[in-house]
N, C-alpha and C positions, 0 to 999 in steps of 0.2 A: 537580144539573146535572152534576156531575163523573161520576156513574155513567152518566148518559145519554151523555156523551162517550166513556166507556170502551166502552159498548155499541155506539155508532156505529163506533168504531175496530175493534172485534171483528167486527161484521157486514160492514163494508166490506172488511176483510182476508179474511174467510171467502168473500165473493163473489169476490174476486180469486183465491183458491185454487181455488174451484170452477170458475171460468172457465178457469184454466190446466189443471186436471184434465180437463175435458170437451174442451177444444180439443186436448189431446194425445191423448186416447183416440179422438177421431173422425177423426184423420188416419190413413189406411191405409198410405201409403207411408212407409218409414223415413226417407228423406232429408228429406222435408217435416217429419216429426215431430221429427227431430233439429235441423233448422234453427230451428223454433219454440222448441224446448227451449233451444237455445243463446241465442236472443234474449231469452227470459224469464230465463235465468240471468244474462245481462249486466245486464238491468234490475234483477233482485233483488240482484245484487252492488252496483250503484250505490246502490240504496235502503238496503241494509244498511250500506254505508260511511257514508252520511249519518246513519243512526240511531246508529251507533257514535260518530260525530263529535259528535252532540248530547250524548252522555254527558260529553264533555270540557267542553262548554259548561255543562252542569248542575253539574259539579264547580266550575267558576269561580263560578257563581252561589252555590253553597253557601259558598264562601270569602267572598264579598261579604256574605252574610247574617251570618256569624260576625263579620266586621269591623263591620258596621252595629250589631249587638247590643252589641259592645264599646264602640263610640263613643257609642251611645245611653246606656249606663250611665255613661260618663265625663262627657258633656255635661250641664251643669246649666242648662238653659234654661227649666225650669219643668215642672210635671206634664202640662200639655196637650201640649207638644211631644214629650215622652218617650212619652206614650200613643199619639200619632199615628204616631211612628216605629215603635213596637212593632207597631202594627196593620199598617203597610206591610210590615214584615219578615215578619210572620205570613202575609200574603196572598201575598207572593213565595215564601215557603217552600211554601205549598200549591200554587201554580202549578208550581213546580219539581218537586214530588213527582208531580203529575198528569202532567207532561210525561215524567218518567222511566217511569211506568207505561205510558203510551202507546207509548213507544219499546220497552219490553219486549214489548208485544203485537205491534208491528210486526216485531220480530226473531224472535219465535216463528213467526209466519206466513211470514216470508221464509225461515226455515230449513226449514219444511215444503215450501214451493214449490221450494227448491233441491234437497231430497231427491227430490221428485217428478220434477223435470226430469232429474236424474242417473239416476234409475231408468228413465226413458223413453229416455234416450240409450243406456244400457248394454244394455237388453233389446231384442230384435228384435220 
């Protein structure tokens, strides 16, 4: 299921990149093309800032995982409680890793969109 979510993220970002590419190439007049490129740049910058902010969030989750592992090893509530905590920490770790991969995919395509927009603004 995680690979399917990666594929969906990749395809949706690729469709966005293609949409930007074709919309910038079909505009004949430079002022219109530059305006669309600037608007897409603003959107991409806001989305990139959000993706970069998520890395801070993932770093905090990683700290919580380490603390939960440490507390689970110290707490002596029985084998059942320790096993359930370990399973929860493992699931959270997997979700965090999947979120980081998705954020990297987003940043890759946003960088491509930004380069495309800058190229269309600079060239006549």
